[in-house]
C-alpha positions in Angstrom: 0.0 0.0 0.0 1.3 3.5 -0.9 2.1 6.0 1.9 -0.2 9.0 2.6 2.1 11.3 0.6 0.4 9.9 -2.6 -3.0 11.2 -1.2 -2.4 14.8 -2.2 -1.7 13.9 -5.8 -4.8 11.6 -5.9 -6.8 14.4 -4.5 -5.8 16.9 -7.2 -6.4 14.3 -9.9 -9.8 13.5 -8.5 -10.8 17.2 -8.5 -9.8 17.4 -12.2 -12.3 14.7 -13.0 -15.2 16.0 -11.0 -14.8 19.8 -11.2 -17.3 21.5 -13.4 -19.3 24.7 -13.5 -18.7 28.2 -14.7 -19.6 31.7 -13.9 -22.7 33.0 -15.7 -22.9 36.2 -13.6 -21.9 39.5 -15.0 -18.9 40.9 -13.1 -18.4 44.6 -12.6 -14.8 45.7 -13.0 -13.8 48.2 -10.3 -12.5 51.4 -11.9 -13.0 53.8 -9.0 -10.5 52.7 -6.3 -7.4 50.7 -5.8 -7.7 50.7 -2.0 -6.3 47.6 -0.5 -8.9 45.0 0.3 -11.1 46.1 -2.6 -12.3 43.5 -5.2 -11.1 44.1 -8.8 -14.0 42.2 -10.2 -17.3 41.9 -8.3 -18.7 39.2 -8.1 -15.7 37.0 -8.7 -15.4 34.3 -11.3 -16.6 30.8 -10.3 -14.1 28.5 -11.9 -15.4 25.1 -10.7 -18.1 23.4 -8.7 -18.0 20.1 -6.9 -20.9 17.8 -5.9 -20.3 16.1 -2.6 -21.8 12.8 -3.6 -19.9 12.5 -6.8 -16.7 13.6 -5.1 -17.0 10.8 -2.5 -17.7 8.3 -5.3 -14.6 9.3 -7.1 -12.5 9.0 -4.0 -13.8 5.6 -3.2 -12.8 4.4 -6.6 -9.0 4.3 -5.8 -6.8 3.2 -2.9 -5.3 6.6 -2.6 -8.7 8.2 -2.6 -9.8 5.9 0.2 -6.7 6.9 2.2 -7.7 10.5 1.7 -11.1 9.9 3.1 -9.4 8.4 6.2 -7.8 11.8 6.7 -10.6 14.2 5.8 -13.8 12.2 6.5 -16.5 11.9 3.8 -17.3 15.2 2.0 -20.5 16.5 3.6 -20.7 19.5 1.3 -20.4 20.5 -2.3 -17.8 23.2 -3.0 -17.9 26.2 -5.3 -14.5 27.6 -6.2 -14.2 31.3 -6.9 -11.2 33.2 -8.2 -10.7 36.5 -6.4 -8.8 39.5 -7.7 -8.2 42.2 -5.2 -5.9 45.1 -4.4 -3.2 44.8 -1.8 0.1 46.5 -1.0 3.7 45.3 -1.6 6.5 45.5 1.0 7.3 49.1 0.1 3.6 50.0 0.1 3.3 49.7 -3.6 -0.3 49.1 -4.8 -0.6 45.8 -6.7 -3.4 43.4 -7.8 -3.2 40.1 -6.1 -5.4 37.0 -6.4 -6.6 34.0 -4.5 -9.4 31.5 -3.8 -12.7 31.5 -2.0 -14.1 28.1 -1.6 -17.8 28.2 -0.6 -19.5 25.1 0.8 -22.9 24.2 -0.8 -25.6 21.8 0.1 -27.9 21.2 3.0 -27.5 21.3 6.8 -24.0 22.2 7.9 -23.1 23.5 4.4 -25.3 26.6 3.9 -26.5 29.3 6.2 -24.1 30.9 8.6 -20.7 29.2 8.2 -17.2 29.8 9.8 -14.3 31.1 7.6 -10.9 29.4 7.4 -8.3 32.0 6.3 -5.5 29.8 4.9 -1.9 30.7 3.9 -0.1 28.2 1.6 3.5 27.0 1.6 6.4 28.3 -0.5 6.2 27.9 -4.2 9.3 28.8 -6.2 7.6 28.6 -9.6 5.0 30.7 -11.4 2.1 30.7 -12.0 0.6 29.6 -8.7 -3.2 29.8 -8.5 -4.6 28.0 -5.4 -8.1 28.3 -6.8 -7.4 26.3 -9.9 -8.4 22.8 -8.9 -8.1 21.6 -12.5 -4.3 21.8 -12.1 -3.2 18.4 -10.8 0.0 20.0 -9.3 -2.2 22.2 -7.0 -2.0 19.7 -4.2 -2.3 22.2 -1.3 -5.5 23.7 -2.8 -6.9 20.3 -3.2 -6.1 19.4 0.4 -7.8 22.4 1.9 -10.8 21.9 -0.3 -11.3 18.4 1.1 -10.2 19.1 4.7 -12.1 22.4 5.2 -14.5 23.5 2.4 -16.0 20.1 1.9 -16.6 19.9 5.7 -18.6 23.2 5.8 -16.0 25.9 6.2 -15.7 28.9 3.8 -12.1 28.9 2.8 -10.2 32.1 1.8 -6.6 31.7 0.6 -4.3 34.2 -1.2 -1.9 33.3 -3.9 0.5 36.0 -2.5 1.7 39.1 -4.1 4.4 38.4 -6.7 2.5 35.3 -8.0 -0.1 34.7 -10.6 -1.5 38.0 -12.0 0.4 40.2 -9.5 2.7 42.7 -11.3 4.7 43.4 -8.1 7.9 41.8 -9.6 9.0 40.0 -6.4 7.4 38.1 -3.6 7.5 39.6 -0.1 8.7 36.3 1.4 8.5 36.1 5.2 7.6 39.8 5.5 5.3 39.8 8.5 3.7 43.2 7.9 3.1 42.7 4.1 1.9 39.1 4.3 -0.4 39.6 7.3 -1.8 42.7 5.5 -2.5 40.7 2.4 -4.3 38.0 4.4 -6.5 40.7 5.9 -7.1 42.3 2.5 -8.3 39.0 0.8 -10.5 38.4 3.9 -12.1 41.8 3.4 -12.5 41.2 -0.3 -14.0 37.7 0.3 -16.5 39.1 2.7 -17.6 41.7 0.1 -17.9 39.0 -2.5 -19.7 36.3 -0.5 -23.3 37.6 -0.6 -23.1 37.9 -4.4 -22.0 34.3 -5.2 -24.2 31.5 -6.6 -24.2 30.2 -3.0 -25.6 33.3 -1.5 -27.4 31.3 1.1 -24.0 30.5 2.6 -23.1 33.4 4.9 -20.3 34.4 7.3 -21.1 33.3 10.8 -18.5 35.6 12.3 -16.2 32.8 13.4 -12.7 33.1 11.9 -10.1 30.5 12.0 -6.5 31.2 10.7 -4.1 28.5 9.6 -1.3 27.8 7.1 1.6 25.5 6.5 5.4 26.2 6.2 5.7 29.8 4.9 2.0 29.8 5.4 2.4 28.8 9.1 4.6 31.9 9.5 2.0 34.0 7.7 -0.8 32.6 9.8 1.0 33.6 13.0 1.8 37.0 11.7 -1.9 37.4 10.8 -2.9 36.3 14.3 -0.7 39.0 15.7 -2.0 41.7 13.3 -5.6 40.8 14.0 -5.0 41.0 17.7 -3.3 44.4 17.4 -6.3 45.6 15.4 -8.7 44.5 18.1 -10.2 41.8 15.9 -8.8 38.6 17.3 -9.7 35.4 15.4 -11.7 32.5 17.0 -8.8 30.1 17.0 -5.5 29.8 15.1 -3.3 26.8 14.0 0.1 27.8 12.5 1.8 24.7 11.1 5.5 24.0 10.6 6.4 27.7 10.2 9.7 29.5 10.5 8.4 31.8 13.3 11.7 32.5 15.2 13.5 33.9 12.1 16.6 35.3 13.8 17.3 32.1 15.7 16.6 30.0 12.6 18.8 32.2 10.4 21.6 31.9 13.0 21.4 28.1 13.1 21.7 27.9 9.3 24.6 30.4 9.0 26.5 28.5 11.8 26.2 25.4 9.6 22.9 23.6 10.3 21.8 24.0 6.7 18.1 23.1 6.1 16.8 21.3 3.1 15.5 23.9 0.6 17.9 26.6 1.7 19.1 27.3 -1.8 15.5 28.0 -2.8 14.6 30.1 0.2 17.8 32.3 0.1 17.0 34.1 -3.2 13.4 34.6 -2.1 14.3 36.1 1.2 17.1 38.4 0.0 14.9 39.6 -2.8 12.0 40.2 -0.4 14.1 42.2 2.1 16.1 44.1 -0.5 12.8 45.4 -1.9 11.4 46.1 1.5 14.4 47.8 3.1 16.8 48.5 0.2 19.9 47.8 2.2 20.8 44.1 2.1 23.4 44.6 -0.6 24.8 47.2 -3.0 25.5 44.5 -5.5 24.1 41.0 -5.6 27.7 39.7 -5.8 28.0 40.9 -2.2 25.9 37.9 -1.3 26.0 35.4 -4.1 29.0 33.6 -5.7 29.9 34.3 -9.3 28.7 30.8 -10.2 25.1 32.0 -9.7 25.1 35.7 -10.9 21.3 35.9 -11.3 20.3 34.2 -8.0 19.1 37.5 -6.5 16.4 38.0 -9.0 15.7 34.4 -10.1 12.7 33.6 -7.9 9.7 33.3 -8.3 10.3 31.9 -11.7 8.2 30.5 -14.6 10.8 27.7 -14.7 10.3 24.8 -12.3 12.8 24.7 -9.5 14.2 21.3 -10.5 14.9 22.7 -14.0 16.8 25.6 -12.4 18.9 23.1 -10.5 19.5 20.9 -13.6 20.4 24.0 -15.7 23.0 25.1 -13.2 21.2 28.3 -12.3 21.0 27.4 -8.6 22.8 24.7 -6.6 20.4 22.1 -5.3 22.1 21.6 -1.9 25.3 23.7 -1.4 24.3 26.9 0.4 27.9 27.5 1.6 31.5 27.0 0.4 33.0 23.7 1.5 36.3 25.6 1.8 35.2 27.3 5.0 36.6 30.5 6.6 39.9 30.1 8.5 42.3 32.2 10.5 44.5 32.9 7.5 41.7 34.3 5.3 39.9 36.0 8.3 42.5 36.8 10.9 40.2 39.2 12.8 37.4 36.7 13.3 37.4 35.1 16.8 38.5 31.5 16.8 35.3 30.1 18.3 33.3 31.6 15.4 35.6 30.2 12.8 35.3 26.8 14.5 31.5 27.1 14.4 31.6 27.7 10.6 33.3 24.5 9.6 31.6 21.7 7.7 29.6 19.7 10.3 31.1 16.3 11.1 28.8 13.5 10.1 27.7 11.5 13.1 25.9 8.3 12.3 24.0 8.5 15.5 22.5 11.9 14.4 21.1 11.7 10.9 20.7 15.5 10.8 24.5 16.0 10.6 24.6 14.4 7.2 21.9 16.8 6.0 23.8 19.8 7.4 27.0 18.6 5.8 25.3 18.3 2.4 24.7 22.0 2.5 28.4 22.7 1.7 30.1 22.2 -1.6 32.5 23.7 -4.2 29.7 25.1 -6.3 28.0 27.1 -3.5 25.5 29.9 -3.4 26.5 32.3 -0.6 30.0 33.8 -0.4 32.2 33.3 2.6 32.6 37.0 3.1 28.8 37.4 3.5 28.6 34.4 5.7 31.3 35.8 8.0 29.6 39.2 8.2 26.4 37.4 9.4 28.1 35.1 11.9 30.2 37.9 13.4 27.0 39.8 14.1 25.4 36.7 15.6 28.4 36.1 17.8 28.4 39.7 18.9 24.7 40.0 19.5 23.5 36.4 20.0 19.9 35.3 19.9 18.7 34.3 23.3 17.2 31.0 22.1 20.7 29.7 21.0 22.5 30.8 24.1 24.2 28.2 26.4 21.6 29.2 29.0 18.6 30.0 26.7 16.5 33.0 27.4 14.4 32.5 24.2 14.4 36.2 23.6 15.7 38.0 20.5 19.2 39.4 20.5 19.5 41.9 23.4 21.0 44.4 21.0 19.5 44.8 17.6 21.7 43.4 14.8 23.7 45.6 12.4 24.3 43.1 9.6 21.4 43.9 7.3 20.1 40.4 6.6 20.1 39.5 10.2 18.5 42.8 11.1 15.7 42.1 8.6 15.2 38.6 10.2 15.2 40.3 13.6 12.5 42.7 12.4 10.3 40.0 11.0 10.9 37.5 13.8 7.5 36.7 15.4 8.9 37.1 18.9 8.9 40.8 18.2 6.1 43.0 19.5 5.7 41.7 23.1 2.6 39.7 22.3 1.0 36.4 23.3 -2.0 34.5 21.8 -5.3 35.8 23.1 -7.2 33.0 21.5 -6.8 29.2 21.4 -3.7 28.4 19.4 -2.4 25.1 18.1 1.2 24.9 16.9 1.7 21.7 14.9 4.9 20.2 13.3 7.2 17.2 13.2 10.3 17.1 15.4 12.5 15.6 12.7 11.7 18.3 10.1 14.9 19.0 8.1 13.4 22.0 6.3 11.8 24.1 9.1 13.5 23.0 12.3 10.9 22.2 15.0 13.2 22.9 17.9 14.3 26.3 16.6 10.9 27.5 15.6 7.9 25.8 17.2 9.6 25.0 20.5 11.3 28.4 20.7 7.9 30.1 20.3 6.4 27.8 22.9 9.2 28.5 25.3 9.1 32.3 24.7 5.4 32.5 25.3 5.3 30.2 28.3 8.5 31.3 30.1 9.2 34.8 28.9 5.8 36.2 28.1 3.4 33.7 29.8 0.4 33.0 27.6 -3.2 32.9 28.9 -3.9 29.6 30.7 -4.9 27.0 28.2 -4.4 29.2 25.1 -1.5 27.3 23.7 -1.3 23.7 22.5 1.8 22.2 20.9 1.6 19.1 18.7 4.5 17.1 17.5 3.1 14.6 15.0 6.3 12.5 15.2 7.2 12.1 18.9 10.1 9.8 19.8 8.1 8.4 22.7 5.2 7.4 20.5 1.6 8.5 20.2 -0.1 9.9 23.2 -2.6 12.5 24.3 -5.6 14.0 22.5 -3.9 13.9 19.0 -2.6 10.4 19.4 -4.6 9.3 16.3 -2.9 12.0 14.2 0.6 10.9 15.5 -0.1 7.3 14.8 -1.3 8.0 11.3 1.8 10.0 10.5 4.2 7.5 11.9 2.4 4.7 10.1 2.8 6.7 6.9 6.5 7.2 7.5 7.0 3.4 8.0 5.0 2.7 4.8 7.1 5.2 2.9 10.4 3.6 4.2 9.2 0.1 3.4 8.1 1.0 -0.1 11.6 2.6 -0.8 13.4 -0.5 0.6 11.2 -2.7 -1.6 12.7 -0.9 -4.6 16.1 -2.3 -3.6 17.4 0.6 -1.6 19.4 0.0 1.6 17.8 1.2 4.8 20.2 4.1 4.9 19.4 5.1 1.3 15.7 4.8 2.0 15.9 6.9 5.1 17.8 9.6 3.2 15.1 9.7 0.5 12.3 9.6 3.0 13.7 12.5 5.0 13.8 14.7 1.9 10.0 14.6 1.7 9.4 14.7 5.5 8.4 18.4 5.6 5.8 18.0 2.8 4.6 14.7 4.4 3.7 16.4 7.7 1.3 18.8 6.0 -1.9 16.7 5.7 -1.6 15.4 9.2 -1.2 18.9 10.7 -4.2 20.0 8.6 -6.2 17.1 10.0 -5.2 18.2 13.5 -6.1 21.8 12.7 -9.6 20.7 11.5 -10.2 18.7 14.7 -8.9 21.7 16.8 -11.2 24.2 15.0 -14.3 21.9 15.4 -14.2 22.5 19.1 -15.1 26.3 18.8 
């Protein structure tokens, strides 16, 4: 039997089969205002419509579809998919058109009438175009998942594509920019609430309950949106950020000291482009950051070319973020010896599989220059992040950084702002995640809120879907399902003739994506209580 990772692909393929319907309403194009949160076309285009009964029948027709039903439960509602175009702001307050999805449940009891809204933020996508509303695109696995997990269960789902993607003319993506991305989430929510009464499913209305969630980059965006809504005096009903890079300064420090995460050569161009547009001071020339081997890295992403093609064509390195010829006392005589020691290629320890992944982040064809890496590490050594201290305080650096990338991470770190959740919050992830480290993000936020800025009693729940001690507690079913999936994946790889070590290496590469449906299942169960 295939592992649960195949479920998302099956879901997208199923939607392709059953999606039908079109918009016969006349849309009015807005020509009077570009105020953020305003619809460009009202009512929005309905691009597809699902029937719950047919949808279930299609899923039952395949093994993968049956596995999906185990995660989501049977569809209880039909779903109408709308393509929203709305105005929002870029990182430098530029006006741009952005787009996204509104998924409206249809049908009888529990599907129409007053329904809660799930405001969803998706994970990082390097390639263009990315339209989460397009369920006829079989690669749109995340859109398919949230349709089944939330919309088909009676939630109105609202999800942006993000500025810089799809029809946006912004020219870059404000990646991990807390202010811009939370603002865009609120803008699409405003636009969706304007559009909802004018849809074909006008009997489905906003109940006033608002749930916010998202995965990976979207987990970060969900938490930033939670903070923004609280600051605006409009707290959501409950929130479930999933596997997000919340503690950006600590996460960046860990990477630059040599704990290189899987995906770093994709994330680096996105984040430097984002912060260069926002603050204008990351570099005078891209060669200040990037090696001459990859001269176009600073402006390469998002791209119309698939990320794997960029790797194959030699436009980006697949793994080597840093130079395997690391800084030393001869080339950097003024750098303190402990910092130079910390920048060496990690020693591979068979007892700690993560060390092999970290070491793979170094090579002769590297992305980031030693000079730039040293400038970052010296700042981190001078003004250390409290979460990485010998005796952790879990706070940000006591003195604001001066190195410009680290300063931008400090600014956008979600420990900033002296805030705590005012509403029930579920933080979900997997402790062995090699892409967004659980310990440096989820557990740092947990420690910060509970030890430094104590959260309201009972407001915070932390879920590790892959605990070393095995399943336990109220989400034991989710943990068991995920760990069963991991075992199935490993067994399937070994059945192909791979050794256990080779199979484990391949399985860990897809671990971050594999956690997503299980955290989504936990978020759905969490939201159902409110």
